[in-house]
MITOR-728529 format. One line per field, with one value per residue (C-alpha): residue number from 1; residue in one letter; z, y, x negated. Coordinates in steps of 0.2 Angstrom, whole numbers, plus 5000, padded with zeros to 4 digits. Each point is the difference from the previous one (the first is absolute). Layout:
% residues N
pos: c(NUM; ...) .
code: c(A; ...) .
zz: c(Z; ...) .
yy: c(Y; ...) .
xx: c(X; ...) .
//
This chain:
% residues 98
pos: c(1; 2; 3; 4; 5; 6; 7; 8; 9; 10; 11; 12; 13; 14; 15; 16; 17; 18; 19; 20; 21; 22; 23; 24; 25; 26; 27; 28; 29; 30; 31; 32; 33; 34; 35; 36; 37; 38; 39; 40; 41; 42; 43; 44; 45; 46; 47; 48; 49; 50; 51; 52; 53; 54; 55; 56; 57; 58; 59; 60; 61; 62; 63; 64; 65; 66; 67; 68; 69; 70; 71; 72; 73; 74; 75; 76; 77; 78; 79; 80; 81; 82; 83; 84; 85; 86; 87; 88; 89; 90; 91; 92; 93; 94; 95; 96; 97; 98) .
code: c(M; G; P; Y; R; L; L; D; A; S; K; N; E; I; R; V; L; H; L; K; P; G; N; S; G; D; D; M; S; V; R; L; E; V; V; S; L; Y; D; H; S; S; Y; E; A; L; S; Y; V; W; G; T; T; L; S; P; K; P; T; L; V; N; G; F; Y; Q; L; Q; V; T; I; N; Q; Q; D; I; T; E; R; S; L; Q; V; P; L; L; D; D; I; Y; T; S; A; I; Y; V; L; I) .
zz: c(5144; 4988; 4982; 5000; 5004; 5004; 4983; 5001; 4993; 4998; 4987; 4992; 5002; 4994; 5001; 4984; 5000; 4993; 4996; 5004; 4988; 5001; 4992; 4996; 5015; 5011; 5013; 4996; 5007; 4999; 5005; 5005; 4996; 5005; 4987; 4998; 4986; 5000; 4995; 4984; 5003; 4986; 5004; 4992; 5008; 5002; 4999; 5005; 5005; 5019; 5005; 5006; 5009; 4996; 4987; 5007; 4992; 4991; 4984; 5002; 4990; 5006; 5004; 5001; 5011; 5008; 5011; 5011; 5005; 4998; 5012; 5017; 5001; 5021; 5000; 4998; 5001; 4986; 4989; 5002; 4993; 4987; 4991; 4994; 4992; 4989; 4984; 5002; 5003; 4984; 4990; 5005; 4995; 4984; 4997; 5008; 4998; 5002) .
yy: c(4776; 5003; 4991; 5005; 4988; 5006; 5000; 4994; 5014; 4988; 4992; 5015; 4996; 5008; 4996; 4996; 5005; 4988; 5004; 4987; 4996; 5011; 5008; 5018; 5011; 4987; 5005; 4998; 4984; 4998; 4989; 5003; 4990; 5002; 4997; 5004; 5010; 4987; 4986; 5008; 4999; 5005; 5014; 5017; 5018; 5014; 5018; 5014; 5017; 5005; 5012; 4999; 4985; 5003; 4988; 4988; 4985; 4997; 4990; 4985; 4984; 4983; 4998; 5019; 5008; 5014; 5014; 5005; 4984; 4988; 5012; 5000; 5020; 5001; 4991; 5013; 4988; 4989; 5014; 5008; 4982; 4998; 5016; 4998; 4983; 5009; 5001; 4981; 4998; 5009; 4994; 4981; 5001; 4991; 5015; 5018; 5009; 5017) .
xx: c(4926; 5014; 4997; 4982; 4988; 4981; 4989; 4983; 4989; 4985; 5011; 5007; 5017; 5015; 5020; 5008; 5019; 5012; 5018; 5013; 5014; 5017; 5014; 5003; 5004; 4992; 4988; 4981; 4993; 4982; 4986; 4982; 4987; 4982; 4985; 4982; 4992; 4988; 5011; 5005; 5018; 5012; 5010; 5008; 4997; 5012; 4992; 5011; 4998; 5000; 5014; 5017; 5007; 5018; 5001; 5015; 4992; 4983; 5001; 4987; 4997; 4995; 4982; 4994; 4990; 5008; 4989; 5014; 5008; 4984; 4991; 5005; 5003; 5000; 4982; 4986; 4986; 5009; 5003; 4982; 4992; 5015; 4998; 4983; 5005; 5012; 4987; 4998; 5019; 5004; 4986; 5003; 5020; 5005; 5011; 5003; 5015; 4999) .
//
């Protein structure tokens, strides 16, 4: 199962990424938290352009929703359920970084 717990589609659950503290040059360490959009959880969202995967380390901030990491890209069913939520995810965020 890895880092991904199944999401409950009936609760509009999403994963929020939390960046753990570290020092310059450290590998990134993150924690994923499952929240329901119905609970009005407080989070910020990171929007980005689809493209190359050559970037060695994405820049992420504590409590951000980040599509590539927070959606299990190997689970086609999950992806098909999460993509329609993107509008709600971004409009519910307290801040969106583009």
